C-alpha positions in Angstrom: 82.0 48.5 58.9 85.3 48.7 60.8 86.5 45.5 59.1 85.8 47.0 55.7 87.6 50.2 56.5 90.5 48.4 58.1 91.1 46.2 55.0 90.8 49.1 52.6 93.8 51.4 51.6 92.3 54.2 53.8 92.3 51.9 56.8 95.9 50.9 56.1 97.0 54.5 56.1 95.2 55.1 59.4 96.9 52.0 60.9 100.3 53.3 59.8 99.7 56.7 61.2 98.6 55.3 64.6 101.1 52.5 64.6 98.5 49.9 64.5 96.7 51.1 67.6 93.5 51.9 65.7 91.6 49.4 63.5 93.4 46.4 64.9 93.2 42.9 63.5 92.0 40.1 65.9 95.6 39.0 66.4 96.6 42.4 67.6 93.9 42.6 70.4 94.7 41.8 74.0 91.7 39.5 74.3 92.7 37.4 71.3 92.8 33.7 72.0 95.1 31.7 69.7 93.4 28.7 68.2 94.5 25.5 69.9 95.9 24.1 66.7 98.4 27.0 66.5 99.5 26.9 70.1 101.4 23.6 69.8 101.1 21.8 66.5 103.3 18.9 67.7 100.7 17.5 70.1 102.3 18.7 73.5 99.0 20.1 74.9 98.1 19.4 78.5 95.4 16.9 79.3 92.8 19.5 79.7 93.7 21.0 76.4 93.5 17.6 74.8 90.0 17.0 76.3 88.9 20.4 75.1 90.3 19.7 71.6 88.6 16.3 71.6 85.3 17.9 72.4 85.7 20.6 69.9 86.9 18.4 67.0 84.7 15.3 66.5 85.8 12.2 64.8 87.6 13.2 61.7 86.1 12.5 58.3 87.7 10.5 55.5 89.8 13.3 54.1 91.0 14.3 57.6 92.4 10.9 58.2 93.9 10.6 54.7 95.7 13.9 55.1 97.3 14.6 51.8 96.8 11.1 50.4 98.0 11.0 46.8 95.6 11.1 43.9 95.5 8.5 41.2 98.5 8.5 39.2 100.7 10.2 41.7 103.5 8.6 43.8 102.0 6.4 46.5 102.8 6.9 50.1 103.9 3.9 52.2 101.3 2.3 54.5 103.5 2.8 57.5 103.7 6.5 56.8 100.0 6.7 56.4 99.5 5.0 59.8 101.9 7.5 61.4 99.8 10.3 59.9 96.7 8.9 61.5 98.4 8.6 64.9 99.6 12.3 64.6 96.1 13.4 63.7 94.9 11.5 66.7 97.4 13.2 68.9 96.5 16.6 67.7 92.8 16.5 67.9 92.2 14.2 70.9 92.0 10.5 71.7 89.9 9.0 68.9 88.4 5.5 68.9 90.9 3.9 66.6 88.6 1.0 65.9 86.4 3.4 64.0 89.2 4.8 61.9 90.0 2.7 58.8 93.4 2.8 57.3 94.1 5.1 54.5 94.5 2.3 52.1 91.0 0.9 52.9 89.4 4.3 52.6 91.1 4.9 49.3 89.9 1.6 47.9 86.4 2.1 49.2 86.3 5.6 47.7 87.5 4.3 44.4 84.9 1.5 44.3 82.1 4.0 45.2 83.2 6.4 42.4 83.2 3.5 40.0 79.7 2.6 40.9 78.4 6.2 40.8 80.0 7.3 37.6 81.6 5.1 34.8 84.1 7.1 32.8 84.1 6.5 29.1 87.3 6.1 27.0 86.9 9.7 25.8 86.7 11.1 29.4 89.9 9.1 30.3 91.7 10.5 27.3 90.7 14.0 28.2 91.9 13.6 31.8 95.2 12.2 30.6 95.5 15.1 28.2 94.8 17.7 30.9 97.3 16.2 33.4 100.1 18.7 33.9 103.7 18.2 34.8 104.4 18.1 38.5 105.0 21.5 40.2 108.6 22.3 41.0 107.9 25.2 43.3 108.4 23.1 46.5 109.2 19.5 47.2 107.9 19.6 50.6 104.8 17.5 51.1 102.0 18.7 53.4 100.7 16.0 55.7 97.7 18.0 57.0 94.0 17.6 56.8 92.3 18.8 53.7 88.8 18.2 54.8 88.5 21.9 55.7 89.4 22.7 52.1 86.3 20.7 51.0 84.1 22.7 53.4 85.9 25.9 52.9 84.7 28.5 50.3 87.7 28.4 48.0 88.1 31.6 45.8 87.6 31.0 42.1 91.2 32.0 41.3 92.6 29.5 43.7 90.1 26.9 42.6 91.3 27.2 39.0 95.0 27.3 40.0 94.5 24.1 41.9 92.4 22.3 39.3 94.8 20.5 37.0 92.2 18.2 35.5 88.5 18.3 34.8 88.0 16.0 37.8 89.6 18.6 40.1 87.3 21.2 38.6 84.3 19.0 39.1 85.3 18.8 42.8 85.6 22.5 43.1 82.2 23.1 41.6 80.8 20.5 43.8 82.2 22.3 46.8 80.8 25.7 45.5 77.3 24.2 45.2 77.2 22.7 48.7 74.7 24.1 51.1 76.0 26.0 54.1 77.5 23.6 56.6 77.9 24.1 60.4 81.1 26.0 61.3 84.0 23.7 61.7 87.6 24.6 62.7 90.3 24.2 60.2 93.4 22.3 61.3 96.5 23.9 59.8 98.8 21.8 57.6 102.3 20.9 58.4 105.2 20.4 56.1 108.1 17.9 56.4 110.5 20.6 57.6 108.2 21.5 60.5 106.5 24.6 58.8 102.9 25.1 60.0 100.7 26.4 57.2 98.6 29.3 58.4 95.0 29.0 57.1 91.6 30.3 57.8 90.6 29.7 61.4 87.3 28.0 60.6 85.0 27.4 57.6 83.2 30.7 58.3 86.2 32.8 59.0 85.1 36.5 58.3 88.5 37.3 56.9 87.9 35.0 53.9 86.4 37.1 51.1 84.2 34.1 50.2 82.5 34.5 53.6 81.9 38.3 53.4 78.4 39.4 53.8 76.4 40.1 50.6 76.4 43.9 51.3 80.2 43.9 51.5 80.5 41.9 48.3 78.1 44.1 46.4 79.9 47.2 47.7 83.2 45.9 46.4 81.5 44.8 43.1 80.0 48.3 42.7 83.4 50.0 43.0 85.0 47.6 40.6 82.2 48.2 38.1 82.4 52.0 38.4 86.2 51.8 37.9 85.8 49.6 34.8 83.1 51.9 33.6 85.3 55.0 33.9 88.3 53.5 32.2 86.3 52.0 29.3 84.4 55.2 28.9 87.6 57.0 28.5 88.2 55.3 25.2 85.2 56.3 23.2 84.6 59.6 25.0 87.3 60.9 22.7 85.3 60.1 19.5 83.3 63.4 19.3 86.7 65.3 19.7 88.3 63.6 16.6 87.2 66.3 14.2 88.4 69.1 16.5 91.8 67.4 17.0 92.2 67.1 13.3 91.4 70.8 12.8 93.5 72.1 15.8 96.7 70.2 14.9 96.3 70.1 11.1 96.3 66.3 10.8 94.1 63.9 8.9 91.1 62.3 10.4 92.8 58.9 10.4 95.8 60.4 12.3 93.4 62.0 14.8 91.8 58.6 15.4 95.1 57.4 16.8 94.1 59.0 20.1 91.3 56.3 20.3 93.4 53.4 18.8 96.4 53.8 21.0 94.3 54.0 24.1 92.5 50.7 23.2 95.8 49.1 22.3 97.4 50.2 25.6 94.7 48.7 27.8 95.3 45.4 25.9 99.0 45.5 26.6 98.6 46.5 30.2 97.3 43.2 31.5 100.4 41.4 30.5 102.2 43.5 33.1 99.7 44.3 35.8 98.0 40.9 36.1 101.2 39.0 37.3 102.0 41.8 39.7 98.6 41.5 41.4 99.2 37.8 41.8 102.3 38.3 44.0 101.1 37.6 47.5 102.8 40.3 49.3 101.4 42.9 46.9 97.8 41.7 46.3 95.0 43.5 44.4 94.8 46.9 45.9 98.2 48.5 45.4 98.1 48.0 41.6 94.6 49.4 41.5 95.3 52.4 43.7 98.7 53.4 42.2 97.9 53.0 38.5 94.4 54.5 38.9 96.0 57.6 40.6 98.4 57.9 37.7 95.5 57.6 35.3 93.5 60.4 37.1 96.6 62.7 37.1 97.3 62.0 33.4 93.8 63.4 32.6 95.0 66.9 33.4 98.0 67.1 31.0 96.0 65.2 28.4 93.4 68.0 28.4 96.0 70.7 28.3 98.6 69.4 25.9 99.2 71.6 22.9 101.0 69.3 20.5 99.7 66.2 18.6 102.6 63.9 19.5 102.2 64.6 23.2 98.4 64.0 23.0 99.0 60.5 21.5 101.7 59.6 24.0 99.4 60.7 26.9 96.4 58.8 25.6 98.6 55.7 25.3 99.7 56.1 28.9 96.1 56.6 30.1 95.1 53.3 28.6 98.1 51.5 29.9 97.6 52.7 33.5 93.9 52.3 33.4 94.2 48.6 32.3 94.3 46.9 35.8 90.5 46.9 35.7 90.7 44.7 32.7 93.7 42.7 34.0 92.6 42.1 37.6 88.9 43.0 37.8 87.7 39.5 37.1 90.3 38.0 39.5 89.0 40.2 42.3 85.5 38.9 41.7 86.8 35.4 41.6 88.3 36.1 45.1 84.8 36.9 46.5 82.5 34.6 44.5 82.5 30.9 44.1 82.7 29.2 40.8 78.9 28.6 40.6 78.0 32.2 41.4 80.8 33.9 39.5 79.0 34.2 36.2 76.4 36.6 37.7 79.1 38.9 39.0 81.1 38.7 35.7 77.9 39.7 33.8 77.6 42.9 35.8 81.3 43.6 35.3 80.9 43.0 31.5 77.9 45.4 31.6 80.3 48.2 32.7 83.0 47.1 30.2 80.5 47.0 27.3 78.4 50.1 28.1 81.5 52.3 29.0 82.5 52.9 25.4 78.9 53.2 24.4 78.1 55.9 27.0 81.3 57.9 26.3 80.1 59.6 23.0 76.7 60.3 24.6 78.3 62.1 27.5 80.8 64.1 25.5 78.8 64.7 22.4 76.8 67.6 23.7 79.7 69.3 25.6 82.1 69.1 22.6 79.5 70.6 20.3 78.8 73.4 22.8 82.4 74.1 23.9 85.4 72.5 22.2 87.2 69.2 21.8 89.1 69.4 25.1 85.9 69.0 27.1 85.7 65.3 26.5 89.2 64.9 28.1 88.2 67.1 31.1 85.1 64.9 31.5 87.4 61.9 32.0 88.8 63.6 35.1 85.5 64.5 36.5 84.3 60.9 36.1 87.4 59.1 37.3 88.4 61.4 40.1 85.5 60.6 42.5 85.8 56.9 41.7 89.4 56.9 42.8 88.4 58.5 46.1 85.8 55.9 46.5 88.4 53.2 45.7 90.3 54.1 48.9 87.5 52.2 50.7 87.8 48.9 48.6 88.8 46.0 50.9 91.6 43.7 49.8 90.2 40.6 48.2 93.3 38.4 47.6 93.2 35.4 49.9 96.9 34.7 49.6 97.7 38.3 50.6 95.3 38.2 53.6 96.8 34.9 54.8 100.4 36.1 54.3 99.8 39.1 56.6 98.0 36.9 59.1 101.0 34.6 59.3 103.2 37.6 60.0 101.0 38.7 62.8 100.9 35.3 64.4 104.7 35.0 64.2 104.9 38.3 66.0 102.4 37.2 68.6 103.8 33.8 69.3 107.4 34.1 68.4 107.1 30.8 66.4 109.0 31.2 63.1 107.4 28.0 61.8 104.1 29.8 61.2 103.9 30.6 57.5 101.3 30.8 54.8 101.4 28.8 51.7 101.6 32.0 49.7 104.8 33.0 51.5 106.4 29.7 50.6 105.2 30.1 46.9 106.5 33.6 46.9 109.9 32.6 48.1 110.1 30.2 45.2 109.0 32.7 42.6 111.4 32.8 39.6 111.3 36.1 37.7 112.0 34.1 34.5 109.0 31.9 35.0 106.8 34.9 35.9 107.9 36.6 32.6 107.2 33.4 30.6 103.8 32.9 32.1 102.9 36.6 31.5 104.4 37.2 28.0 105.1 33.9 26.4 102.5 31.4 27.5 99.4 33.3 26.3 100.8 33.5 22.8 102.0 29.9 22.8 98.5 28.7 23.9 96.9 30.4 20.9 99.5 29.1 18.5 99.5 25.4 19.6 95.7 24.9 20.3 93.3 25.4 17.4 90.3 25.8 19.8 92.0 28.5 21.8 93.2 30.2 18.5 89.6 30.2 17.2 88.1 31.7 20.3 90.8 34.4 20.3 90.3 35.3 16.7 86.4 35.2 17.0 86.3 37.4 20.1 88.9 39.8 18.5 86.7 40.0 15.4 83.6 40.8 17.3 85.4 43.4 19.5 86.9 45.0 16.4 83.5 45.3 14.7 82.1 46.8 17.9 84.8 49.5 17.9 84.3 50.1 14.2 80.9 51.5 15.1 82.6 54.5 16.6 83.6 55.4 12.9 80.4 54.1 11.3 77.9 55.9 13.4 79.0 59.4 12.4 78.9 58.4 8.8 75.3 57.1 9.2 73.6 59.3 11.8 75.4 62.6 11.2 75.9 62.4 7.3 72.7 60.5 6.4 70.2 61.4 9.1 71.5 64.9 10.0 72.0 64.2 13.7 74.3 66.5 15.7 77.1 65.0 17.9 74.8 64.8 21.0 72.0 63.1 19.1 74.4 60.7 17.5 75.7 59.8 21.0 72.2 58.9 22.1 72.1 56.2 19.4 74.8 54.3 21.4 72.1 53.7 24.2 70.9 50.9 21.9 74.0 49.0 23.1 73.2 49.5 26.8 69.6 48.4 26.3 70.8 45.3 24.4 73.3 44.4 27.2 70.6 44.6 29.9 68.3 42.4 27.8 71.3 40.0 27.4 71.9 39.8 31.1 68.3 39.0 31.9 68.4 36.2 29.4 71.7 34.8 30.4 71.0 35.0 34.1 67.8 33.1 33.6 69.6 30.4 31.6 72.3 30.1 34.3 69.8 30.0 37.2 67.2 27.7 35.7 69.3 25.5 33.5 73.0 25.5 34.3 73.0 25.4 38.1 70.4 22.5 38.4 72.3 20.6 35.8 75.6 21.0 37.5 74.2 20.0 40.9 72.5 16.9 39.4 75.0 15.6 36.8 78.3 17.4 37.5 80.2 19.8 35.2 80.1 17.8 32.1 82.2 18.5 29.0 83.6 22.1 28.6 81.7 22.3 25.3 78.4 22.4 27.3 79.2 26.0 28.2 78.8 26.8 24.5 75.2 25.9 24.2 73.9 29.5 24.3 76.5 30.4 21.8 75.0 28.0 19.2 72.0 30.4 19.0 73.7 33.7 19.8 76.2 33.3 17.0 73.4 33.7 14.5 72.4 37.1 15.9 75.7 38.7 15.0 75.4 38.5 11.2 71.6 39.1 11.4 72.1 42.3 13.3 75.0 43.5 11.1 73.0 42.8 7.9 70.1 44.8 9.2 72.3 47.7 10.1 74.1 47.6 6.7 71.1 47.7 4.5 68.8 49.9 6.4 71.3 52.8 7.0 69.7 55.0 4.4 67.6 58.1 4.3 64.6 56.1 3.0 64.4 53.9 6.1 63.8 55.2 9.6 66.9 55.5 11.8 65.4 53.2 14.5 65.6 50.2 12.2 69.4 50.4 11.9 69.6 51.0 15.7 67.6 47.8 16.3 70.1 46.0 14.1 72.9 47.2 16.4 71.0 46.0 19.4 70.5 42.5 17.9 74.3 42.3 17.1 75.1 43.4 20.7 72.9 40.7 22.3 74.7 38.1 20.2 78.2 39.5 21.0 77.5 39.7 24.8 76.2 36.2 25.2 78.9 34.8 22.9 81.7 36.4 24.9 80.2 35.2 28.2 80.0 31.6 26.9 83.6 31.7 25.7 84.9 33.2 28.9 83.3 30.3 30.8 84.6 27.7 28.2 88.2 28.8 28.3 89.0 28.1 32.0 87.3 24.8 31.8 89.4 23.6 28.9 92.7 24.3 30.7 91.9 25.4 34.3 95.6 25.5 35.3 96.3 28.1 32.5 93.1 30.3 33.0 95.1 33.4 33.6 97.3 33.0 30.5 94.2 32.2 28.4 92.4 35.5 29.4 95.6 37.5 29.0 96.1 36.2 25.4 92.4 36.8 24.7 92.7 40.4 26.0 95.7 41.2 23.9 94.2 39.7 20.7 90.9 41.6 20.9 92.4 44.9 22.0 95.0 44.7 19.2 92.4 44.1 16.5 90.1 46.7 18.0 92.9 49.3 17.8 93.3 48.3 14.2 89.6 48.4 13.5 89.5 52.1 14.7 92.0 53.0 11.9 90.8 50.8 9.0 87.0 51.1 9.5 86.6 54.7 8.2 88.6 54.0 4.9 86.6 50.8 4.6 83.2 52.4 5.0 84.2 55.4 2.9 85.4 53.4 0.0 82.9 50.6 0.1 79.9 52.3 1.6 78.2 51.4 4.8 76.1 48.6 3.2 79.0 46.7 1.5 81.6 47.5 4.3 79.4 46.2 7.1 78.2 43.3 5.0 81.8 42.2 4.5 82.3 42.1 8.3 79.0 40.3 8.6 80.2 37.7 6.2 83.2 37.0 8.5 80.9 36.5 11.5 78.8 34.2 9.4 81.8 32.1 8.6 82.6 31.9 12.3 79.2 30.3 13.0 80.6 27.1 11.6 83.6 27.3 13.9 81.3 27.6 16.9 79.4 24.4 15.9 82.7 22.6 15.1 84.0 23.6 18.6 80.8 22.3 20.2 80.6 18.9 18.4 84.3 18.2 17.9 86.0 20.1 20.7 87.2 17.0 22.4 89.0 15.9 19.2 90.7 19.3 18.8 92.0 19.0 22.3 93.3 15.5 21.5 95.3 17.0 18.6 96.9 19.3 21.2 97.8 16.4 23.4 101.4 17.5 23.8 100.5 21.1 24.8 101.1 20.5 28.5 104.5 19.1 27.8 105.4 22.0 25.6 104.3 24.6 28.1 106.1 22.8 30.9 109.2 22.5 28.8 109.0 26.2 28.0 108.4 27.1 31.6 111.6 25.4 32.8 113.7 26.3 29.7 114.7 22.6 29.3 113.7 21.8 25.8 115.6 18.7 24.6 116.2 18.3 20.9 113.1 16.2 20.2 110.8 18.6 22.1 112.4 21.6 20.4 112.0 20.1 16.9 108.4 19.1 17.7 107.4 22.5 19.2 109.1 24.4 16.3 107.3 22.2 13.7 103.9 22.9 15.3 104.7 26.7 15.7 105.7 26.8 12.0 102.5 25.2 10.8 100.3 27.4 12.9 102.2 30.6 11.9 102.0 29.5 8.2 98.3 28.9 8.5 97.5 32.2 10.1 99.9 34.0 7.6 97.9 32.6 4.7 94.6 33.6 6.3 95.8 37.1 6.8 97.1 37.4 3.2 93.8 36.2 1.9 91.8 38.6 4.0 94.0 41.4 2.9 93.7 40.5 -0.8 90.0 40.2 -0.4 89.7 43.7 1.2 92.0 45.2 -1.5 89.8 43.7 -4.2 86.6 45.0 -2.6 88.2 48.5 -2.4 89.4 48.4 -5.9 86.0 47.4 -7.2 
């Protein structure tokens, strides 16, 4: 419990007030014993220390001896240098029997031969691996010569795993590590760079400071806080829906204008991740400061939003609320990736998605009765009552960012030992951060990925369409259940419970699939092609148009209201499973660009959802619920073909984007030569021209429907 409080914002405040005399870290306690590897990394221990180290560290495994041996395709290290590395490893960890240690070259050849016998790669796999190979990193040219065996045994956070996985083979290794059974605790030998820098790492494979090693109770507590935070922010969007009529009457504006209070909120929490996500990845900042500061602003803004007495001010405040509430969308998944390994992350993400999906659905139910009984401002006050206690609870959320934890550990060790060589890898990366590169990664790369890769573009458009239809329900439900069935606002809000029930059913089905099918398959056969993550989507894609058509043609007085509610539930099951499949598929396609893929997807779906709030009422009013919803169902029907094309021909689509890595690397370093510039410009023009034609045709079709 003391560790949880110490690592939380409330604990950091207590430490600051008491000048670190309360809630101390292990390195600050008088009885702390520095690990042998950090006392003298150059091998100058006494004989007794060497004997103790030899007893503590058994004969190193293959990866320990190899150190940072280069991978296939990288620049090879001279044999003499490898021999020196082996001797240094022997000096550090004790006198090993050198006859039992094979040279790095022999080990590498043996490992390659064994891999060839265990798994023969097809030409297609080789092509995929070549396509996914990125340009070499330019952050630092210093090469670590340390043991990486601890990394194999260590529970590496999902975010770190994706960042380090540049090929599908790397991702296979990370999933293999995540699926390993618990091993005996082993010390982790810190790495050393050419300039003498000693890389501060976890002390051992079960280091309690590593979020991957937290107890299940601590992980569930953190997960609960993140879900409550997400629920409160997402609920703040649709909780405004019952107040739309009151806003229109109070300020003398049209219903469509009053709906801007919902549309701008949704748009803002799609833009926010482009800003807050990169900030949370800066090691010295971590996850908690963006959470606490922005959520505090969100809570404070609830007061003037409920009191504002002019329409323009209401819209501005609603936009700001969505913007400062967006870190739950930007960083919530990353926080869970810090705590859960790749193989267990889907379970946590499902619970987080439950909060994100049910938040907008529960909003109208909560505010429907109060707005009808009091006035339109009550929905905005309820946001304060819901989010205020969650912010107080958030003061007890421990920091989950591994790079941030190791950065502060390195500072404490430097203060304790006076050795300035002790640094964390995150400190080195942070020192090499380029604001221009950060801006490109946050703002330009998500858009470029969607424009250059047809598979990424399709998933972004498909998810955006589904999300837009989901938010169009907040305009369709009043037309159906209030105007047709005569429900009041509170009763209409209860119909949104069908979405919550459908999500719970979806989680039960999806968890069963992950546990009984996916996990055994990965352990037995490896990760496989990224398209295998889309298998449930092949069935779920059919549920979306089926549910929409049921809702469209049973929303009439002659049919009981429960039938249309069931249609909404069927649609929700399809949407939830589809989005889970796509969100697992994206990082497996380009693991090194996972953050950019999610940021672009967030922006696309929030932008279309904001537009759907505004165009759905005119659409349903002019065409009617039956024709209007059927038109949207037709779009989802057409997208079914895209899901099957992606599943069966995804590898070919990726092959067509074989120059994507080079384009992104060139854009990252602002070094486009004439040929690269011309090629990239041509591809962008083709993509933009295609999507412009699609947009024009959709607009023309909508205009024709409305005219008829």
